[in-house]
ROSE-4610 file (N, C-alpha, C; in Angstrom, 1 decimal, always signed):
// ROSE-4610
residu = [M/M/M/L/L/L/E/E/E/N/N/N/F/F/F/F/F/F/Q/Q/Q/K/K/K/S/S/S/L/L/L/M/M/M/G/G/G/K/K/K/I/I/I/G/G/G/E/E/E/V/V/V/V/V/V/V/V/V/L/L/L/L/L/L/G/G/G/A/A/A/I/I/I/V/V/V/L/L/L/G/G/G/R/R/R/Y/Y/Y/F/F/F/E/E/E/W/W/W/E/E/E/I/I/I/A/A/A/N/N/N/L/L/L/L/L/L/F/F/F/F/F/F/L/L/L/F/F/F/F/F/F/L/L/L/A/A/A/L/L/L/F/F/F/F/F/F/H/H/H/P/P/P/V/V/V/P/P/P/S/S/S/R/R/R/L/L/L/L/L/L/A/A/A/F/F/F/G/G/G/A/A/A/S/S/S/L/L/L/L/L/L/L/L/L/I/I/I/V/V/V/A/A/A/A/A/A/I/I/I/L/L/L/Y/Y/Y/I/I/I/F/F/F/K/K/K/K/K/K/G/G/G/S/S/S/W/W/W/A/A/A/E/E/E/T/T/T/S/S/S/A/A/A/I/I/I/W/W/W/A/A/A/Y/Y/Y/Y/Y/Y/L/L/L/M/M/M/I/I/I/S/S/S/T/T/T/A/A/A/F/F/F/R/R/R/A/A/A/F/F/F/S/S/S/E/E/E/L/L/L/H/H/H/E/E/E/E/E/E/K/K/K/D/D/D/S/S/S/G/G/G/I/I/I/I/I/I/N/N/N/K/K/K/N/N/N]
num = [1/1/1/2/2/2/3/3/3/4/4/4/5/5/5/6/6/6/7/7/7/8/8/8/9/9/9/10/10/10/11/11/11/12/12/12/13/13/13/14/14/14/15/15/15/16/16/16/17/17/17/18/18/18/19/19/19/20/20/20/21/21/21/22/22/22/23/23/23/24/24/24/25/25/25/26/26/26/27/27/27/28/28/28/29/29/29/30/30/30/31/31/31/32/32/32/33/33/33/34/34/34/35/35/35/36/36/36/37/37/37/38/38/38/39/39/39/40/40/40/41/41/41/42/42/42/43/43/43/44/44/44/45/45/45/46/46/46/47/47/47/48/48/48/49/49/49/50/50/50/51/51/51/52/52/52/53/53/53/54/54/54/55/55/55/56/56/56/57/57/57/58/58/58/59/59/59/60/60/60/61/61/61/62/62/62/63/63/63/64/64/64/65/65/65/66/66/66/67/67/67/68/68/68/69/69/69/70/70/70/71/71/71/72/72/72/73/73/73/74/74/74/75/75/75/76/76/76/77/77/77/78/78/78/79/79/79/80/80/80/81/81/81/82/82/82/83/83/83/84/84/84/85/85/85/86/86/86/87/87/87/88/88/88/89/89/89/90/90/90/91/91/91/92/92/92/93/93/93/94/94/94/95/95/95/96/96/96/97/97/97/98/98/98/99/99/99/100/100/100/101/101/101/102/102/102/103/103/103/104/104/104/105/105/105/106/106/106/107/107/107/108/108/108/109/109/109/110/110/110/111/111/111/112/112/112/113/113/113]
x = [+27.6/+27.2/+25.8/+25.8/+24.5/+23.4/+23.8/+22.8/+22.1/+23.0/+22.4/+21.5/+21.8/+20.9/+19.5/+19.5/+18.2/+17.5/+18.2/+17.5/+17.0/+17.6/+17.3/+16.5/+16.5/+15.8/+14.6/+13.6/+12.4/+12.7/+13.6/+14.0/+14.5/+15.3/+15.8/+14.7/+13.7/+12.6/+11.8/+11.6/+10.9/+11.8/+13.1/+13.9/+13.9/+13.8/+13.7/+12.4/+11.3/+10.1/+10.1/+10.7/+10.8/+11.7/+12.8/+13.6/+12.9/+12.2/+11.4/+10.3/+9.6/+8.6/+9.2/+10.4/+11.1/+11.5/+11.8/+12.2/+11.0/+9.8/+8.6/+8.3/+8.4/+8.1/+9.1/+10.4/+11.4/+11.1/+10.7/+10.3/+9.1/+8.1/+6.9/+7.3/+8.2/+8.6/+9.3/+10.2/+10.9/+10.2/+9.0/+8.2/+8.9/+9.4/+10.1/+9.0/+9.4/+8.5/+8.4/+7.3/+7.0/+8.1/+8.6/+9.6/+10.9/+11.3/+12.5/+12.4/+11.2/+11.0/+11.0/+10.4/+10.5/+11.9/+12.7/+14.1/+14.9/+14.6/+15.3/+14.9/+13.6/+13.2/+13.9/+14.1/+14.8/+16.2/+16.9/+18.2/+18.3/+17.3/+17.3/+17.0/+16.1/+15.8/+17.1/+17.9/+19.2/+20.1/+20.1/+20.9/+20.5/+19.2/+18.8/+18.8/+18.6/+18.6/+19.5/+20.8/+21.7/+21.5/+21.8/+21.8/+23.2/+23.5/+24.8/+25.1/+26.4/+26.8/+26.5/+26.6/+26.4/+25.0/+24.0/+22.6/+22.5/+23.2/+23.2/+23.9/+25.0/+25.7/+24.8/+24.1/+23.2/+22.1/+21.6/+20.6/+21.2/+22.4/+23.0/+23.2/+23.7/+23.9/+22.5/+21.5/+20.2/+19.7/+19.9/+19.4/+20.2/+21.5/+22.3/+21.7/+21.4/+20.8/+19.5/+18.7/+17.4/+17.5/+18.5/+18.8/+19.2/+20.0/+20.3/+19.1/+18.3/+17.1/+16.1/+16.0/+15.1/+15.6/+16.9/+17.5/+17.3/+17.4/+17.2/+15.7/+14.8/+13.4/+13.0/+14.0/+13.8/+13.0/+13.2/+12.7/+13.8/+14.2/+15.4/+15.4/+14.2/+14.2/+14.2/+13.5/+13.5/+14.8/+15.5/+16.8/+17.8/+17.7/+18.6/+18.3/+17.1/+16.7/+17.2/+17.1/+17.5/+19.1/+19.7/+21.2/+21.7/+21.0/+21.3/+21.1/+20.0/+19.7/+20.8/+21.2/+22.3/+23.6/+23.9/+25.0/+24.9/+23.8/+23.5/+23.7/+23.2/+23.4/+24.8/+25.6/+27.0/+27.7/+27.4/+28.0/+27.6/+26.4/+25.9/+26.6/+26.8/+27.5/+28.9/+29.6/+31.0/+31.0/+30.1/+30.1/+29.8/+28.8/+28.5/+29.6/+30.3/+31.4/+32.5/+32.8/+33.8/+33.4/+32.1/+31.6/+31.7/+31.4/+31.5/+33.0/+33.9/+35.3/+35.7/+35.2/+35.5/+35.0/+33.7/+33.1/+33.9/+34.4/+35.2/+36.5/+37.1/+38.4/+38.2/+37.1/+36.8/+36.5/+35.9/+35.5/+36.6/+37.7/+38.8/+38.8/+37.8/+37.7/+38.9/+39.3/+40.5/+41.7/+42.7/+43.9/+44.8/+45.5/+46.4/+47.8/+48.4/+49.7/+50.8]
y = [-31.7/-31.2/-30.5/-29.6/-28.8/-29.7/-30.8/-31.7/-32.5/-32.9/-33.6/-32.7/-31.4/-30.5/-30.5/-30.4/-30.2/-31.6/-32.7/-33.9/-34.4/-34.0/-34.6/-33.8/-32.4/-31.6/-31.0/-30.7/-30.1/-28.6/-28.0/-26.6/-26.6/-27.6/-27.7/-27.7/-28.5/-28.7/-27.4/-26.7/-25.5/-24.4/-24.4/-23.5/-23.8/-25.0/-25.3/-24.8/-24.9/-24.4/-22.9/-22.2/-20.8/-20.3/-21.0/-20.6/-20.8/-21.9/-22.1/-21.1/-20.8/-19.7/-18.4/-18.1/-16.9/-16.8/-17.9/-17.9/-17.6/-18.2/-17.9/-16.4/-15.8/-14.4/-13.6/-14.0/-13.3/-13.4/-14.5/-14.7/-13.9/-13.8/-13.0/-11.5/-11.1/-9.7/-9.2/-10.1/-9.7/-10.1/-10.7/-11.0/-12.0/-13.1/-14.1/-14.9/-15.5/-16.4/-17.7/-18.4/-19.5/-20.6/-20.8/-21.8/-21.5/-20.2/-19.8/-19.9/-19.6/-19.8/-21.3/-22.1/-23.6/-24.1/-23.6/-24.0/-23.5/-22.3/-21.8/-22.6/-23.0/-23.9/-25.2/-25.7/-27.0/-26.9/-25.8/-25.7/-25.6/-24.9/-24.8/-26.2/-27.0/-28.3/-29.2/-29.0/-29.8/-29.4/-28.2/-27.8/-28.5/-28.6/-29.3/-30.8/-31.3/-32.8/-33.1/-33.2/-33.4/-34.8/-34.8/-36.0/-36.2/-37.4/-37.6/-36.7/-36.3/-35.4/-35.9/-37.2/-37.8/-37.6/-37.5/-37.2/-35.7/-34.8/-33.4/-33.3/-34.0/-34.0/-34.5/-35.6/-36.1/-35.0/-34.4/-33.3/-32.2/-31.8/-30.7/-31.1/-32.4/-32.9/-32.9/-33.4/-33.5/-32.1/-31.1/-29.7/-29.1/-29.5/-29.0/-29.6/-30.8/-31.5/-30.8/-30.6/-30.0/-28.6/-27.8/-26.5/-26.5/-27.5/-27.6/-28.0/-28.9/-29.2/-28.0/-27.3/-26.1/-25.1/-24.9/-23.9/-24.4/-25.7/-26.2/-25.8/-26.0/-25.7/-24.2/-23.4/-21.9/-21.4/-22.1/-21.6/-21.0/-19.8/-19.2/-18.9/-18.3/-17.9/-19.2/-20.2/-21.5/-22.1/-22.1/-22.6/-21.9/-20.6/-19.8/-20.1/-20.2/-20.5/-21.9/-22.9/-24.2/-24.3/-23.5/-23.4/-22.8/-21.8/-21.1/-22.1/-22.8/-23.8/-24.9/-25.3/-26.3/-25.8/-24.5/-23.9/-23.9/-23.6/-23.6/-25.0/-26.0/-27.4/-27.8/-27.3/-27.7/-27.1/-25.9/-25.3/-26.1/-26.5/-27.3/-28.6/-29.2/-30.5/-30.4/-29.3/-29.1/-29.0/-28.2/-28.0/-29.3/-30.1/-31.3/-32.4/-32.4/-33.3/-33.0/-31.7/-31.3/-31.7/-31.5/-31.9/-33.4/-34.2/-35.7/-36.1/-35.4/-35.7/-35.4/-34.3/-33.9/-34.9/-35.4/-36.4/-37.7/-38.1/-39.3/-39.2/-38.0/-37.8/-37.9/-37.2/-37.2/-38.6/-39.4/-40.8/-41.8/-41.4/-42.3/-43.2/-43.0/-43.8/-43.6/-42.4/-42.0/-42.3/-43.0/-43.4/-42.1/-41.9/-40.8/-41.3/-41.2/-41.7/-40.7]
z = [+58.1/+59.3/+59.2/+58.2/+58.0/+57.6/+56.8/+56.3/+57.4/+58.4/+59.6/+60.4/+60.5/+61.2/+60.6/+59.2/+58.6/+58.5/+58.6/+58.5/+59.8/+60.9/+62.2/+63.1/+62.9/+63.9/+63.4/+64.3/+63.9/+63.5/+64.2/+63.8/+62.4/+62.0/+60.7/+59.6/+59.9/+59.0/+58.9/+60.0/+60.0/+59.3/+59.5/+58.7/+57.2/+56.8/+55.4/+54.8/+55.5/+55.0/+54.9/+55.9/+55.9/+54.8/+54.5/+53.4/+52.0/+51.9/+50.6/+50.5/+51.5/+51.4/+51.2/+51.8/+51.5/+50.0/+49.4/+48.0/+47.1/+47.5/+46.8/+46.9/+48.0/+48.2/+47.4/+47.4/+46.6/+45.1/+44.6/+43.2/+42.9/+43.8/+43.5/+43.5/+44.4/+44.5/+43.2/+42.7/+41.5/+40.2/+40.4/+39.2/+38.3/+38.9/+38.1/+37.3/+36.2/+35.5/+36.4/+36.2/+37.1/+36.9/+35.7/+35.4/+36.1/+36.1/+36.8/+38.3/+38.8/+40.3/+40.7/+39.9/+40.2/+40.1/+39.2/+39.1/+40.3/+40.7/+41.9/+43.2/+43.3/+44.4/+44.3/+43.1/+42.9/+43.4/+43.1/+43.6/+45.2/+45.7/+47.2/+47.8/+47.1/+47.6/+47.5/+46.5/+46.3/+47.4/+47.9/+49.0/+50.3/+50.5/+51.8/+51.7/+50.4/+50.2/+49.1/+49.3/+48.2/+47.5/+46.2/+45.4/+44.8/+44.3/+43.7/+42.6/+42.5/+41.4/+40.0/+39.9/+38.5/+38.0/+38.9/+38.5/+38.0/+38.7/+38.3/+37.0/+36.8/+35.5/+34.4/+34.6/+33.6/+33.3/+34.3/+34.0/+33.2/+33.5/+32.7/+31.3/+31.1/+29.7/+29.0/+29.6/+29.0/+28.7/+29.5/+29.2/+28.1/+27.9/+26.8/+25.5/+25.5/+24.3/+24.0/+25.0/+24.8/+24.2/+24.7/+24.2/+22.7/+22.3/+20.9/+20.1/+20.5/+19.8/+19.7/+20.8/+20.7/+19.8/+19.7/+18.8/+17.4/+17.1/+15.7/+15.3/+16.2/+15.9/+16.1/+16.1/+16.2/+17.4/+18.5/+19.8/+20.6/+20.2/+20.7/+22.2/+22.6/+24.1/+25.0/+24.6/+25.4/+25.3/+24.2/+24.1/+25.0/+25.0/+25.9/+27.3/+27.7/+29.1/+29.5/+28.7/+29.0/+29.0/+28.2/+28.3/+29.6/+30.0/+31.3/+32.4/+32.4/+33.5/+33.4/+32.2/+32.2/+32.8/+32.6/+33.2/+34.7/+35.2/+36.7/+37.2/+36.5/+36.9/+36.9/+35.9/+35.8/+37.1/+37.5/+38.6/+39.9/+40.0/+41.1/+41.1/+40.0/+39.9/+40.4/+40.0/+40.5/+42.0/+42.6/+44.0/+44.7/+44.2/+44.8/+44.7/+43.5/+43.4/+44.4/+44.6/+45.6/+47.0/+47.2/+48.5/+48.7/+47.7/+47.8/+48.1/+47.4/+47.6/+49.1/+49.6/+50.9/+51.9/+51.7/+52.5/+52.5/+51.3/+51.2/+51.9/+51.8/+52.5/+54.0/+54.5/+56.0/+56.5/+55.7/+56.1/+56.0/+55.3/+55.2/+54.0/+53.1/+51.9/+51.0/+50.9/+50.0/+50.8/+50.2/+50.9/+50.9/+52.0/+52.1/+52.0/+50.8/+50.6/+50.9]
């Protein structure tokens, strides 16, 4: 329902821009690093324009592999950051998967035995 509002109405598109600009202001106010701000904007974009949960799961797996490689090469802070991002992507994957199940149940794809 919320997705349809943001995809079809001009007010929804204006609201999306306002939220993204608010996120940038928030990141500037709290002096976030640019990489963390971009990742936060990525999550907000996923909220407005959802992607399949399997892509999010692939991204989380990839970030965990990257974290392990970075840790091997003694890049501890980058490894920690990528592990945290992988955790956020795992949470986002779970929410999106539950949302997909709910959409399938509402559309009648899942049999009710």
